[in-house]
TIROKE-777079 format. One line per field, with one value per residue (C-alpha): residue number from 1; z, y, x; residue in three letters; chain. Coordinates in steps of 0.5 Angstrom, whole numbers, plus 2048, in hexadecimal, padded with zeros to 3 digits. Layout:
% residues N
i NUM,...
zz Z,...
yy Y,...
xx X,...
aa Ala,...
ch A,...
This chain:
% residues 486
i 1,2,3,4,5,6,7,8,9,10,11,12,13,14,15,16,17,18,19,20,21,22,23,24,25,26,27,28,29,30,31,32,33,34,35,36,37,38,39,40,41,42,43,44,45,46,47,48,49,50,51,52,53,54,55,56,57,58,59,60,61,62,63,64,65,66,67,68,69,70,71,72,73,74,75,76,77,78,79,80,81,82,83,84,85,86,87,88,89,90,91,92,93,94,95,96,97,98,99,100,101,102,103,104,105,106,107,108,109,110,111,112,113,114,115,116,117,118,119,120,121,122,123,124,125,126,127,128,129,130,131,132,133,134,135,136,137,138,139,140,141,142,143,144,145,146,147,148,149,150,151,152,153,154,155,156,157,158,159,160,161,162,163,164,165,166,167,168,169,170,171,172,173,174,175,176,177,178,179,180,181,182,183,184,185,186,187,188,189,190,191,192,193,194,195,196,197,198,199,200,201,202,203,204,205,206,207,208,209,210,211,212,213,214,215,216,217,218,219,220,221,222,223,224,225,226,227,228,229,230,231,232,233,234,235,236,237,238,239,240,241,242,243,244,245,246,247,248,249,250,251,252,253,254,255,256,257,258,259,260,261,262,263,264,265,266,267,268,269,270,271,272,273,274,275,276,277,278,279,280,281,282,283,284,285,286,287,288,289,290,291,292,293,294,295,296,297,298,299,300,301,302,303,304,305,306,307,308,309,310,311,312,313,314,315,316,317,318,319,320,321,322,323,324,325,326,327,328,329,330,331,332,333,334,335,336,337,338,339,340,341,342,343,344,345,346,347,348,349,350,351,352,353,354,355,356,357,358,359,360,361,362,363,364,365,366,367,368,369,370,371,372,373,374,375,376,377,378,379,380,381,382,383,384,385,386,387,388,389,390,391,392,393,394,395,396,397,398,399,400,401,402,403,404,405,406,407,408,409,410,411,412,413,414,415,416,417,418,419,420,421,422,423,424,425,426,427,428,429,430,431,432,433,434,435,436,437,438,439,440,441,442,443,444,445,446,447,448,449,450,451,452,453,454,455,456,457,458,459,460,461,462,463,464,465,466,467,468,469,470,471,472,473,474,475,476,477,478,479,480,481,482,483,484,485,486
zz 7C8,7C8,7CF,7D2,7CE,7D1,7D8,7D8,7D5,7DC,7E0,7DD,7DE,7E5,7E6,7E7,7E0,7DF,7E4,7E5,7EA,7F0,7EC,7ED,7EA,7E6,7E7,7E1,7E4,7DE,7E0,7DF,7E2,7E7,7EA,7ED,7F2,7F4,7FB,800,800,7F8,7F5,7EE,7EE,7ED,7F4,7F7,7F6,7F8,7FF,801,800,804,809,80C,810,816,811,80A,804,801,7FA,7FA,7FD,804,80B,80E,814,812,818,81C,81E,820,822,825,823,829,829,826,821,822,825,822,827,824,827,823,822,825,81F,81E,819,814,819,81E,823,825,822,827,828,829,822,81F,822,820,819,818,81A,815,810,811,811,80A,807,809,802,7FF,7FD,802,807,807,807,80E,811,816,81A,820,824,824,82A,82D,833,835,831,82C,82C,828,827,822,823,81E,81E,81C,81A,813,811,80C,810,810,809,809,80E,809,804,801,804,80B,80B,811,810,815,813,80B,80C,80D,811,80B,809,804,803,7FD,7F9,7F3,7EE,7EB,7E4,7E3,7E5,7E9,7F0,7F3,7F8,7FD,803,80A,80E,812,819,816,814,81A,818,81B,819,813,811,80A,809,803,7FF,7FF,7FD,7F6,7F5,7F1,7EC,7EB,7E5,7E2,7DB,7D6,7D4,7CD,7D0,7D6,7D1,7CD,7D3,7D5,7CE,7CD,7D4,7D7,7DC,7E0,7E3,7DF,7E4,7E4,7DD,7DC,7D7,7D2,7D2,7D2,7CA,7CB,7D0,7CB,7C6,7C5,7C6,7CD,7D0,7CE,7D4,7D9,7DA,7E0,7E1,7E8,7EA,7EC,7EF,7EE,7E9,7E2,7DF,7DC,7E1,7DF,7DF,7DD,7DD,7D7,7D0,7CF,7D6,7DA,7DB,7DF,7DA,7D4,7D9,7DA,7D2,7D1,7D6,7D3,7CC,7CF,7CD,7D3,7D1,7CA,7CD,7CF,7C9,7C5,7CA,7CB,7D3,7D6,7DD,7DD,7E1,7DD,7E2,7E1,7E8,7EC,7F2,7EE,7F0,7F2,7F8,7FA,7F7,7F9,7F2,7EB,7E6,7E1,7E2,7DD,7DE,7D8,7D3,7CD,7CB,7C5,7C9,7CE,7C8,7C5,7CC,7CC,7C5,7C6,7CC,7C8,7C2,7C6,7C9,7C2,7BF,7C5,7C4,7BD,7BD,7BD,7C3,7C4,7CA,7CB,7CE,7D2,7D2,7D3,7CD,7CB,7C7,7CC,7CC,7C4,7C5,7CA,7C7,7C1,7C5,7C8,7C2,7BF,7C4,7C5,7BD,7BE,7C2,7BE,7C2,7BF,7C3,7C3,7C6,7CA,7CE,7D6,7D9,7D3,7D5,7D3,7D6,7D7,7D9,7DB,7E2,7E4,7EB,7EF,7F6,7FC,800,7FE,800,7FD,802,7FD,7F7,7FA,7FC,7F5,7F3,7FA,7F8,7FB,7F6,7F1,7EB,7E8,7E9,7F0,7F5,7FC,7FE,7FD,801,807,807,806,80C,810,810,814,81B,819,81C,819,813,810,811,80E,808,807,807,802,7FD,7FE,7FD,7F7,7F4,7F5,7F1,7EC,7EB,7EA,7E5,7E7,7E4,7DE,7E1,7DC,7E0,7E5,7E3,7E0,7E3,7DF,7E0,7DC,7E1,7DF,7E2,7E5,7EA,7F0,7F5,7F0,7F0,7ED,7F2,7F2,7F5,7EF,7F4,7F4,7F9,7F7,7FD,7FC,7F5,7F9,7FD,7FC,7F9,7FC
yy 814,80C,80C,810,80C,805,809,80A,803,801,806,803,7FC,7FE,800,808,80B,810,810,80F,812,80D,80A,80D,813,815,81B,81E,824,827,827,822,81B,81B,822,81E,81B,821,821,827,82E,830,82D,82C,82D,826,824,82A,826,820,823,826,81F,81B,820,824,82A,82E,830,82F,832,830,82F,837,839,83A,838,832,82E,828,826,82C,82B,832,838,83F,846,84A,851,855,850,84E,847,841,83B,834,82E,828,822,81B,818,814,814,80E,80A,80A,80F,815,81C,821,828,827,823,829,82E,82A,829,830,833,82F,831,838,837,833,839,83E,841,840,844,840,841,849,848,844,849,84C,845,847,841,83A,836,830,832,82C,825,827,82E,832,83A,83E,845,84B,851,855,853,850,84E,84A,845,83F,83F,83F,839,835,835,82E,82F,830,829,825,81F,81B,816,817,816,81A,819,819,81A,815,810,80F,809,80A,805,805,802,808,810,810,811,80D,811,80E,811,80F,80C,811,810,812,818,81A,818,812,80B,808,801,803,809,806,805,80D,80F,80F,80D,812,811,817,818,81E,81E,823,828,825,81E,820,823,81D,819,81D,81E,816,815,812,817,81B,821,825,82A,82F,832,839,83E,83B,835,838,838,830,830,832,82C,826,825,822,828,82D,82F,82C,832,835,83B,83D,845,844,849,84A,84C,84C,850,851,850,854,850,854,85C,85C,85F,863,861,864,86A,86A,86F,86A,864,868,869,862,862,868,865,85F,860,85B,85B,858,854,84E,84F,849,845,846,846,84A,84E,84E,854,858,85C,861,861,85B,85B,85C,861,85B,85A,861,866,86C,86E,86F,869,86A,86D,872,875,87A,877,873,86D,871,877,872,86E,875,876,86F,870,876,873,86D,871,876,86F,86D,873,874,86C,86C,865,862,861,85A,855,84E,84B,844,841,83A,836,836,839,83E,840,841,845,849,84A,84D,852,854,854,858,85D,85E,85E,865,868,866,860,859,853,84C,846,841,83B,83C,83C,83E,845,849,850,84F,849,848,847,844,843,842,846,842,848,84E,854,858,855,84E,852,856,850,84D,852,852,852,84C,848,84A,849,850,857,859,85F,85E,865,862,85B,85F,863,85C,859,860,85E,857,85B,860,85F,865,863,86A,86B,864,865,86C,868,863,869,86C,865,864,86B,869,863,866,86C,867,864,85D,859,85A,858,855,853,84D,846,841,83B,836,82F,82A,827,821,822,81B,81E,822,825,82A,832,837,83C,842,83E,839,833,82D,828,821,81E,821,81E,817,819,818,81E,81D
xx 88F,88F,892,88C,887,88A,88A,883,882,885,881,87A,87C,87E,877,879,877,871,86C,865,860,864,86A,871,873,87A,87D,882,886,88A,892,898,896,89C,89A,893,898,89C,89E,8A0,89E,89E,899,896,88E,88D,891,88E,887,88A,88D,887,883,888,88C,886,888,885,87F,87E,87A,873,871,86F,876,873,876,874,877,87C,880,87E,877,876,87A,87A,87D,87F,87C,882,882,889,888,885,883,881,87E,880,87B,87C,881,886,88C,88C,891,88B,88F,88A,88B,88D,88E,896,896,893,897,89E,89B,899,89F,8A3,89F,8A0,8A7,8A7,8A3,8A8,8AA,8A3,89D,899,89E,89E,896,897,89C,897,897,89C,89A,897,896,892,88D,88B,88B,885,886,88B,88C,88F,891,892,896,88F,888,888,880,883,887,882,882,88A,889,885,88A,88C,893,891,88E,891,896,899,89E,89C,895,88F,888,883,87E,880,885,889,88C,891,892,899,897,892,893,88D,88A,885,881,87C,878,87A,875,870,873,87A,877,874,86D,868,86A,866,866,864,868,86C,865,865,86C,86F,876,87A,880,884,889,88D,88D,88F,88A,888,888,884,87F,87E,87D,877,874,875,872,878,878,872,876,87C,87F,885,883,887,887,88C,887,880,87F,87F,879,875,877,872,86B,86B,86F,869,865,86A,86F,870,874,876,876,87D,881,888,88E,88E,893,89B,8A0,8A6,8AC,8B1,8B2,8B7,8B6,8B0,8AD,8B3,8AE,8A8,8A5,8A6,8A3,89D,89D,89C,896,893,892,88E,887,885,87D,87F,884,87F,87A,87D,87C,874,875,870,871,878,87B,881,885,88B,88D,891,88B,885,880,87B,880,882,87D,881,883,880,87E,884,88B,88A,883,881,886,883,887,889,88C,88F,892,895,898,89B,89E,8A1,8A5,8A7,8A9,8AE,8B1,8B2,8B5,8BA,8BC,8BC,8B8,8B1,8AD,8AC,8AA,8A9,8A3,8A2,89C,899,897,890,88B,889,890,891,88A,88E,894,891,88D,893,898,893,892,89A,89B,896,89B,8A1,8A3,8A5,8A3,8A6,8A3,8A7,8A5,8A5,8AC,8B0,8B2,8AD,8AC,8A5,8A1,89A,898,892,890,88A,889,889,885,882,887,88C,891,890,891,897,89B,89B,8A0,8A5,8AC,8AD,8A9,8AE,8A8,8AA,8AB,8A9,8A9,8AD,8A9,8A2,8A5,8A7,8A0,89C,8A1,89F,898,899,898,893,88C,889,885,885,88C,88E,88A,88D,894,892,890,897,89A,896,898,89F,89E,89A,89F,8A5,8A1,8A3,89D,898,891,88C,886,883,886,882,880,87B,878,874,86F,86A,863,863,868,866,86B,86E,86D,871,874,879,87F,87F,880,87B,87B,87B,877,870,871,870,86A,863,85F,859
aa Met,Arg,Phe,Trp,Leu,Ser,Leu,Phe,Gly,Cys,Val,Leu,Leu,Ala,Gly,Cys,Gly,Pro,Ser,Asn,Asp,Gly,Gly,Pro,Val,Thr,Val,Ala,Ile,Ile,Gly,Asp,Glu,Glu,Ser,Leu,Phe,Gln,Thr,Gly,Leu,Arg,Leu,Ser,Pro,Gly,Ala,Gln,His,Leu,Ala,Ala,Ala,Thr,His,Glu,Gly,Leu,Ile,Ala,Leu,Asp,Pro,Gly,Gly,Gln,Ile,Val,Pro,Ala,Leu,Ala,Glu,Arg,Trp,Ile,Val,Thr,Asp,Asp,Gly,Gln,Ser,Tyr,Ile,Phe,Arg,Leu,Arg,Asp,Ala,Glu,Trp,Pro,Asp,Gly,Glu,Glu,Ile,Ser,Ala,Glu,Asp,Val,Arg,Thr,Ile,Leu,Arg,Asn,Thr,Leu,Arg,Gln,Leu,Asp,Gly,Thr,Ser,Leu,Gly,Leu,Asp,Leu,Ala,Lys,Ile,Thr,Glu,Val,Arg,Ala,Met,Thr,Gly,Arg,Val,Ile,Glu,Ile,Arg,Leu,Ser,Ser,Pro,Met,Pro,Glu,Phe,Leu,Arg,Leu,Leu,Ala,Gln,Pro,Glu,Met,Gly,Leu,Ile,Lys,Ser,Gly,Ser,Gly,Ala,Gly,Pro,Met,Ile,Leu,Ser,Arg,Glu,Asp,Glu,Leu,Ala,Leu,Ala,Arg,Leu,Ser,Ala,Leu,Pro,Pro,Glu,Gln,Arg,Gly,Leu,Pro,Ala,Arg,Glu,Asp,Trp,Glu,Asp,Phe,Asn,Arg,Ala,Leu,Thr,Val,Leu,Ala,Leu,Pro,Ala,Ala,Gln,Ala,Val,Asp,Ala,Phe,Ser,Gly,Gly,Glu,Ala,Asp,Ile,Leu,Met,Asn,Gly,Lys,Leu,Glu,Thr,Phe,Pro,Met,Ser,Gln,Leu,Gly,Pro,Leu,Ser,Arg,Gly,Asn,Ile,Gln,Val,Asp,Pro,Ala,Leu,Gly,Leu,Leu,Gly,Leu,Ala,Ile,Arg,Ser,Asp,Asp,Gly,Val,Leu,Ser,Asp,Pro,Asp,Arg,Arg,Glu,Ala,Leu,Ser,Met,Ala,Ile,Asp,Arg,Asn,Ala,Leu,Ile,Ala,Pro,Phe,Gly,Leu,Gly,Gly,Trp,Gln,Pro,Thr,Ser,Trp,Ile,Val,Pro,Pro,Gly,Val,Ser,Glu,Gln,Arg,Ser,Ala,Thr,Arg,Trp,Pro,Gly,Gln,Ser,Leu,Gln,Gln,Arg,Arg,Gly,Ile,Ala,Arg,Ala,Arg,Ile,Leu,Glu,Trp,Glu,Thr,Ile,Asn,Asp,Glu,Gln,Ala,Met,Val,Arg,Leu,Ala,Leu,Pro,Glu,Gly,Pro,Gly,Ser,Asp,Leu,Leu,Phe,Asp,Glu,Leu,Ser,Glu,Ala,Trp,Ser,Ala,Ile,Gly,Val,Glu,Thr,Glu,Arg,Val,Ala,Ile,Gly,Glu,Gly,Ala,Glu,Leu,Glu,Leu,Arg,Asp,Arg,Leu,Ala,Arg,Tyr,Ala,Ser,Pro,Arg,Trp,Tyr,Leu,Asn,Gln,Phe,Asn,Cys,Glu,Leu,Glu,Ile,Gly,Leu,Cys,Ser,Ala,Val,Ala,Asp,Asp,Ile,Val,Ala,Ser,Thr,Leu,Thr,Ile,Thr,Asp,Leu,Ala,Glu,Lys,Gln,Arg,Gln,Phe,Glu,Glu,Ala,His,Ala,Glu,Met,Val,Ala,Ala,Glu,Ile,Phe,Ile,Pro,Leu,Gly,Ala,Pro,Val,Arg,Trp,Ser,Leu,Val,Arg,Gly,Thr,Val,Gly,Gly,Tyr,Gln,Ala,Asn,Gln,Trp,Gly,Leu,His,Pro,Leu,Phe,Pro,Leu,Ser,Gln,Pro,Thr,Ile
ch A,A,A,A,A,A,A,A,A,A,A,A,A,A,A,A,A,A,A,A,A,A,A,A,A,A,A,A,A,A,A,A,A,A,A,A,A,A,A,A,A,A,A,A,A,A,A,A,A,A,A,A,A,A,A,A,A,A,A,A,A,A,A,A,A,A,A,A,A,A,A,A,A,A,A,A,A,A,A,A,A,A,A,A,A,A,A,A,A,A,A,A,A,A,A,A,A,A,A,A,A,A,A,A,A,A,A,A,A,A,A,A,A,A,A,A,A,A,A,A,A,A,A,A,A,A,A,A,A,A,A,A,A,A,A,A,A,A,A,A,A,A,A,A,A,A,A,A,A,A,A,A,A,A,A,A,A,A,A,A,A,A,A,A,A,A,A,A,A,A,A,A,A,A,A,A,A,A,A,A,A,A,A,A,A,A,A,A,A,A,A,A,A,A,A,A,A,A,A,A,A,A,A,A,A,A,A,A,A,A,A,A,A,A,A,A,A,A,A,A,A,A,A,A,A,A,A,A,A,A,A,A,A,A,A,A,A,A,A,A,A,A,A,A,A,A,A,A,A,A,A,A,A,A,A,A,A,A,A,A,A,A,A,A,A,A,A,A,A,A,A,A,A,A,A,A,A,A,A,A,A,A,A,A,A,A,A,A,A,A,A,A,A,A,A,A,A,A,A,A,A,A,A,A,A,A,A,A,A,A,A,A,A,A,A,A,A,A,A,A,A,A,A,A,A,A,A,A,A,A,A,A,A,A,A,A,A,A,A,A,A,A,A,A,A,A,A,A,A,A,A,A,A,A,A,A,A,A,A,A,A,A,A,A,A,A,A,A,A,A,A,A,A,A,A,A,A,A,A,A,A,A,A,A,A,A,A,A,A,A,A,A,A,A,A,A,A,A,A,A,A,A,A,A,A,A,A,A,A,A,A,A,A,A,A,A,A,A,A,A,A,A,A,A,A,A,A,A,A,A,A,A,A,A,A,A,A,A,A,A,A,A,A,A,A,A,A,A,A,A,A,A,A,A,A,A,A,A,A,A,A,A,A,A,A,A,A,A,A,A,A,A,A,A,A,A,A,A,A,A,A,A,A,A,A,A
């Protein structure tokens, strides 16, 4: 704690402490301090936010999570939905060289190659061609229509980088002695806007730090930070500590996955019926009660009904929790009798008071069906491990791609993967949805994952800061925080 107090003292002395209505803004992002400066295409939340601020892509997300122009000033989509044509704005790289369609084509092709073997690479697998049509016009062709495609292009990993640098809208400086980033807006003419002499008077500088959760909350409550971001379920109880945090909590209506990846099918987890028994035993409606978190959406499906509405709200309609637990207990008891041993699972959760609450609820549910639960740290060889991911777009494809066997996150279904791959060229929407349902059914039958509900993302935001909105994607662009609110 002494180190962080010293660090914040340096920040305050440098003029980048808590803001007033027009002063600098200090942003604390929960995470490891060095994770803020990750490079490449596998980024922490902190690094994603920095990348989006400094390495703009063809398009971007606004504070509400909507698509807005970035390096592309406008675009059209052909009638068949398989060609996206972008016109670049008149912009330059940091070295003064004009940004051309040839540059964009080369960078996008390299990015797609580097994303091979990642879930985002699977999401982008519909891209068949990237070509420069003229000096400032680029076309991206798809194997079949994808209404969510623009949202994928707006992801931070799709930012355009040449010779290690991007084209804003902000520039970053890092001081070696401090684990923080300083961001300032580029002049308006470099952002495709009319030049303005006094533009600096209307833009606020940002200081961004990555901090452990407890220190980040202390920084906000103590007035040293204006915004805290990247709160998750394991840290949510911390959001309600301290008088200064009350009334400033913002919870995203997030889409994505929160559940238990099954890392091993040994022992009691060797059969899908017994893996289902663990899922059946959980009272998902009561799971969130200790958190006092309203509006949370539980689900027992991998693809939640809100994304694909061709199924019932629960996997076990007509069965009470007591009935489900009775069925589950019988399956566990049969295994214990045959193997003459106590059923036990190891559960890996991240550190945090929210994880403590979650463990208590899960271990109590599994104890009711005769399964003992041991808690271990992430990466210590547990059979079950918490998986918490924000969706990048609202389609069954995203959810199904998260369990592709290439990713090696746990149990998977090669049959389901083949079905999803076959949809890449299907143009009929109804047939595509039918195939998604078939792939989902394969994954559910194989019991490769224990869904719990929607991921939790929360922030603390001081009232003097504008440009922040809760949104379902959990990404909060930094550039709007620097802009006037009038």
